[in-house]
Every structure is written in structure tokens, then in C-alpha cells.
N, CA, C and O atoms as a GROMACS GRO file, in nm:
protein
  276
    1MET      N    1   9.582  11.306   8.160
    1MET     CA    2   9.505  11.327   8.180
    1MET      C    3   9.408  11.373   8.030
    1MET      O    4   9.451  11.458   7.953
    2TYR      N    5   9.276  11.303   8.006
    2TYR     CA    6   9.174  11.322   7.900
    2TYR      C    7   9.063  11.319   7.982
    2TYR      O    8   9.068  11.300   8.103
    3GLU      N    9   8.951  11.339   7.910
    3GLU     CA   10   8.820  11.333   7.989
    3GLU      C   11   8.738  11.261   7.886
    3GLU      O   12   8.759  11.311   7.775
    4LYS      N   13   8.643  11.150   7.882
    4LYS     CA   14   8.593  11.114   7.778
    4LYS      C   15   8.445  11.070   7.874
    4LYS      O   16   8.444  11.037   7.993
    5ASP      N   17   8.336  11.083   7.787
    5ASP     CA   18   8.207  11.075   7.828
    5ASP      C   19   8.191  11.122   8.020
    5ASP      O   20   8.140  11.062   8.115
    6ALA      N   21   8.273  11.270   8.006
    6ALA     CA   22   8.218  11.344   8.128
    6ALA      C   23   8.281  11.282   8.229
    6ALA      O   24   8.237  11.278   8.344
    7GLN      N   25   8.416  11.217   8.183
    7GLN     CA   26   8.472  11.147   8.346
    7GLN      C   27   8.604  11.157   8.314
    7GLN      O   28   8.646  11.086   8.223
    8ARG      N   29   8.689  11.242   8.378
    8ARG     CA   30   8.813  11.240   8.352
    8ARG      C   31   8.907  11.131   8.409
    8ARG      O   32   8.888  11.079   8.519
    9HIS      N   33   9.023  11.097   8.316
    9HIS     CA   34   9.109  10.995   8.324
    9HIS      C   35   9.281  11.026   8.363
    9HIS      O   36   9.359  11.081   8.285
   10LEU      N   37   9.313  10.983   8.480
   10LEU     CA   38   9.476  11.025   8.466
   10LEU      C   39   9.543  10.887   8.420
   10LEU      O   40   9.490  10.783   8.458
   11VAL      N   41   9.661  10.883   8.336
   11VAL     CA   42   9.682  10.786   8.347
   11VAL      C   43   9.871  10.824   8.329
   11VAL      O   44   9.922  10.935   8.314
   12ASN      N   45   9.932  10.703   8.336
   12ASN     CA   46  10.062  10.735   8.385
   12ASN      C   47  10.134  10.625   8.260
   12ASN      O   48  10.080  10.515   8.258
   13VAL      N   49  10.203  10.637   8.198
   13VAL     CA   50  10.257  10.586   8.038
   13VAL      C   51  10.410  10.565   8.071
   13VAL      O   52  10.479  10.655   8.119
   14SER      N   53  10.462  10.416   8.035
   14SER     CA   54  10.603  10.379   8.048
   14SER      C   55  10.592  10.280   7.978
   14SER      O   56  10.496  10.203   7.986
   15TYR      N   57  10.705  10.262   7.885
   15TYR     CA   58  10.714  10.156   7.802
   15TYR      C   59  10.792  10.020   7.849
   15TYR      O   60  10.788   9.914   7.785
   16SER      N   61  10.854  10.038   7.956
   16SER     CA   62  10.844   9.920   8.020
   16SER      C   63  10.855   9.925   8.195
   16SER      O   64  10.867  10.042   8.230
   17VAL      N   65  10.855   9.859   8.277
   17VAL     CA   66  10.852   9.854   8.396
   17VAL      C   67  10.868   9.696   8.428
   17VAL      O   68  10.797   9.597   8.415
   18GLN      N   69  10.995   9.722   8.474
   18GLN     CA   70  11.066   9.583   8.481
   18GLN      C   71  11.113   9.566   8.595
   18GLN      O   72  11.112   9.456   8.651
   19THR      N   73  11.159   9.665   8.644
   19THR     CA   74  11.234   9.676   8.790
   19THR      C   75  11.189   9.757   8.930
   19THR      O   76  11.144   9.869   8.907
   20ALA      N   77  11.194   9.719   9.058
   20ALA     CA   78  11.110   9.793   9.155
   20ALA      C   79  11.158   9.939   9.143
   20ALA      O   80  11.067  10.019   9.164
   21ASP      N   81  11.240   9.977   9.124
   21ASP     CA   82  11.271  10.147   9.132
   21ASP      C   83  11.179  10.180   9.028
   21ASP      O   84  11.089  10.259   9.058
   22THR      N   85  11.184  10.130   8.897
   22THR     CA   86  11.103  10.196   8.786
   22THR      C   87  10.951  10.167   8.798
   22THR      O   88  10.890  10.241   8.721
   23ALA      N   89  10.876  10.093   8.862
   23ALA     CA   90  10.750  10.052   8.967
   23ALA      C   91  10.724  10.163   9.038
   23ALA      O   92  10.615  10.220   9.030
   24ARG      N   93  10.806  10.197   9.101
   24ARG     CA   94  10.855  10.320   9.244
   24ARG      C   95  10.771  10.440   9.139
   24ARG      O   96  10.665  10.503   9.140
   25ARG      N   97  10.888  10.426   9.056
   25ARG     CA   98  10.862  10.569   9.010
   25ARG      C   99  10.729  10.604   8.934
   25ARG      O  100  10.672  10.713   8.932
   26GLU      N  101  10.698  10.499   8.878
   26GLU     CA  102  10.558  10.542   8.780
   26GLU      C  103  10.447  10.543   8.874
   26GLU      O  104  10.344  10.605   8.849
   27LEU      N  105  10.471  10.445   9.031
   27LEU     CA  106  10.350  10.467   9.076
   27LEU      C  107  10.321  10.594   9.144
   27LEU      O  108  10.209  10.643   9.155
   28SER      N  109  10.430  10.645   9.188
   28SER     CA  110  10.446  10.750   9.294
   28SER      C  111  10.345  10.872   9.180
   28SER      O  112  10.254  10.938   9.231
   29GLY      N  113  10.371  10.882   9.061
   29GLY     CA  114  10.371  11.001   8.930
   29GLY      C  115  10.201  10.971   8.952
   29GLY      O  116  10.131  11.073   8.946
   30LEU      N  117  10.163  10.900   8.964
   30LEU     CA  118   9.998  10.839   8.943
   30LEU      C  119   9.916  10.872   9.086
   30LEU      O  120   9.815  10.942   9.090
   31GLU      N  121   9.973  10.813   9.193
   31GLU     CA  122   9.919  10.874   9.321
   31GLU      C  123   9.964  11.011   9.347
   31GLU      O  124   9.921  11.030   9.461
   32GLU      N  125  10.046  11.153   9.299
   32GLU     CA  126  10.055  11.240   9.327
   32GLU      C  127   9.939  11.300   9.226
   32GLU      O  128   9.855  11.362   9.292
   33SER      N  129   9.920  11.300   9.133
   33SER     CA  130   9.814  11.274   9.048
   33SER      C  131   9.671  11.270   9.095
   33SER      O  132   9.594  11.362   9.069
   34GLN      N  133   9.635  11.158   9.169
   34GLN     CA  134   9.544  11.137   9.202
   34GLN      C  135   9.520  11.248   9.352
   34GLN      O  136   9.408  11.283   9.386
   35LYS      N  137   9.602  11.276   9.400
   35LYS     CA  138   9.569  11.378   9.530
   35LYS      C  139   9.556  11.540   9.450
   35LYS      O  140   9.533  11.637   9.522
   36ALA      N  141   9.565  11.551   9.363
   36ALA     CA  142   9.527  11.666   9.301
   36ALA      C  143   9.362  11.648   9.226
   36ALA      O  144   9.285  11.742   9.204
   37LEU      N  145   9.336  11.515   9.198
   37LEU     CA  146   9.190  11.509   9.136
   37LEU      C  147   9.152  11.333   9.205
   37LEU      O  148   9.166  11.219   9.162
   38PRO      N  149   9.114  11.378   9.300
   38PRO     CA  150   9.089  11.227   9.364
   38PRO      C  151   8.962  11.137   9.260
   38PRO      O  152   8.965  11.014   9.265
   39ASP      N  153   8.873  11.193   9.186
   39ASP     CA  154   8.753  11.159   9.138
   39ASP      C  155   8.799  11.129   9.032
   39ASP      O  156   8.711  11.146   8.948
   40ALA      N  157   8.925  11.081   8.970
   40ALA     CA  158   8.899  11.063   8.826
   40ALA      C  159   8.968  10.881   8.828
   40ALA      O  160   8.982  10.796   8.915
   41ASP      N  161   8.982  10.886   8.754
   41ASP     CA  162   8.960  10.701   8.742
   41ASP      C  163   9.148  10.668   8.683
   41ASP      O  164   9.193  10.778   8.655
   42THR      N  165   9.206  10.609   8.670
   42THR     CA  166   9.353  10.628   8.705
   42THR      C  167   9.446  10.464   8.633
   42THR      O  168   9.429  10.352   8.681
   43ALA      N  169   9.493  10.480   8.573
   43ALA     CA  170   9.570  10.360   8.491
   43ALA      C  171   9.732  10.353   8.483
   43ALA      O  172   9.808  10.428   8.546
   44LEU      N  173   9.760  10.281   8.420
   44LEU     CA  174   9.922  10.242   8.406
   44LEU      C  175   9.914  10.240   8.228
   44LEU      O  176   9.832  10.159   8.185
   45ILE      N  177   9.954  10.283   8.173
   45ILE     CA  178   9.984  10.182   8.066
   45ILE      C  179  10.128  10.230   8.004
   45ILE      O  180  10.202  10.326   7.988
   46LEU      N  181  10.103  10.038   7.976
   46LEU     CA  182  10.260  10.027   8.002
   46LEU      C  183  10.251   9.895   7.824
   46LEU      O  184  10.165   9.824   7.772
   47ASN      N  185  10.344   9.920   7.807
   47ASN     CA  186  10.397   9.814   7.688
   47ASN      C  187  10.438   9.676   7.748
   47ASN      O  188  10.396   9.572   7.697
   48ASP      N  189  10.509   9.677   7.842
   48ASP     CA  190  10.594   9.563   7.887
   48ASP      C  191  10.604   9.584   7.998
   48ASP      O  192  10.668   9.687   8.016
   49TRP      N  193  10.557   9.511   8.135
   49TRP     CA  194  10.554   9.511   8.242
   49TRP      C  195  10.588   9.341   8.320
   49TRP      O  196  10.569   9.231   8.268
   50ASP      N  197  10.646   9.371   8.462
   50ASP     CA  198  10.641   9.256   8.545
   50ASP      C  199  10.521   9.261   8.636
   50ASP      O  200  10.495   9.360   8.704
   51PRO      N  201  10.455   9.162   8.634
   51PRO     CA  202  10.282   9.205   8.689
   51PRO      C  203  10.308   9.185   8.855
   51PRO      O  204  10.236   9.224   8.947
   52LYS      N  205  10.436   9.112   8.861
   52LYS     CA  206  10.470   9.109   9.029
   52LYS      C  207  10.535   9.237   9.101
   52LYS      O  208  10.582   9.233   9.215
   53LEU      N  209  10.533   9.356   9.016
   53LEU     CA  210  10.553   9.494   9.061
   53LEU      C  211  10.490   9.614   9.086
   53LEU      O  212  10.514   9.720   9.143
   54ILE      N  213  10.375   9.543   9.002
   54ILE     CA  214  10.220   9.664   9.044
   54ILE      C  215  10.134   9.564   9.124
   54ILE      O  216  10.112   9.443   9.124
   55PRO      N  217  10.090   9.689   9.200
   55PRO     CA  218   9.978   9.656   9.309
   55PRO      C  219   9.840   9.596   9.211
   55PRO      O  220   9.805   9.645   9.104
   56LYS      N  221   9.772   9.468   9.286
   56LYS     CA  222   9.653   9.439   9.220
   56LYS      C  223   9.503   9.581   9.182
   56LYS      O  224   9.402   9.591   9.113
   57ASN      N  225   9.579   9.660   9.278
   57ASN     CA  226   9.461   9.784   9.302
   57ASN      C  227   9.471   9.871   9.180
   57ASN      O  228   9.375   9.941   9.148
   58VAL      N  229   9.586   9.869   9.107
   58VAL     CA  230   9.608   9.956   9.018
   58VAL      C  231   9.618   9.856   8.888
   58VAL      O  232   9.676   9.750   8.864
   59ARG      N  233   9.500   9.972   8.793
   59ARG     CA  234   9.463   9.885   8.651
   59ARG      C  235   9.575   9.960   8.572
   59ARG      O  236   9.619  10.074   8.589
   60VAL      N  237   9.615   9.843   8.459
   60VAL     CA  238   9.710   9.837   8.390
   60VAL      C  239   9.660   9.850   8.247
   60VAL      O  240   9.570   9.767   8.238
   61ILE      N  241   9.670   9.903   8.150
   61ILE     CA  242   9.621   9.918   8.020
   61ILE      C  243   9.745   9.908   7.918
   61ILE      O  244   9.830   9.990   7.886
   62PRO      N  245   9.717   9.752   7.873
   62PRO     CA  246   9.850   9.787   7.748
   62PRO      C  247   9.836   9.883   7.652
   62PRO      O  248   9.738   9.941   7.605
   63ALA      N  249   9.965   9.888   7.629
   63ALA     CA  250   9.968  10.016   7.511
   63ALA      C  251   9.864   9.983   7.403
   63ALA      O  252   9.764  10.044   7.364
   64TRP      N  253   9.926   9.856   7.367
   64TRP     CA  254   9.828   9.847   7.224
   64TRP      C  255   9.684   9.863   7.216
   64TRP      O  256   9.611   9.908   7.128
   65GLU      N  257   9.664   9.819   7.322
   65GLU     CA  258   9.452   9.821   7.338
   65GLU      C  259   9.454   9.971   7.358
   65GLU      O  260   9.367  10.021   7.286
   66PHE      N  261   9.517  10.055   7.423
   66PHE     CA  262   9.495  10.198   7.468
   66PHE      C  263   9.487  10.229   7.321
   66PHE      O  264   9.375  10.227   7.271
   67LEU      N  265   9.583  10.255   7.251
   67LEU     CA  266   9.592  10.282   7.115
   67LEU      C  267   9.495  10.243   7.013
   67LEU      O  268   9.490  10.315   6.913
   68LEU      N  269   9.409  10.131   7.022
   68LEU     CA  270   9.308  10.129   6.955
   68LEU      C  271   9.172  10.176   7.003
   68LEU      O  272   9.079  10.166   6.923
   69GLN      N  273   9.150  10.219   7.110
   69GLN     CA  274   9.028  10.316   7.192
   69GLN      C  275   8.978  10.387   7.097
   69GLN      O  276   8.887  10.467   7.121
   0.00000   0.00000   0.00000
């Protein structure tokens, strides 16, 4: 979690999400955090991922893009 411009951001970081098991694990961590901070903005920060494994309502930020912010 980090704060920027008075907004809380929950992020879950993983190098690669290429299997259903990995996607489930990463998404469940994000969902658990959302329960504690429901008003926070959420995102997965990933280097490599299969778009078919990530639900459309989950924001993915490429790792390189996040690091340049």
C-alpha cells in the first residue's frame, strides 16, 4: 500500500502470471487487502502475464511503467 495525492493504492506485485494457480493466488491477495481498505485504488503490477487469466475489472500496470512513475 502506498499513498499518492491523498489516495490510497493497494498493489500486488508479481514477476509473472502465466498459470491459473498463480493468477488465483495473486488475485486472492488483492481481494483480501480490498476488504481492509475498500476505498483504495487497486492494481496488479506485473512484468509478464497472460491477459486471459486476469479479469477485465482488475487493473494491470506493467512493471516498467510503474517504475517510471
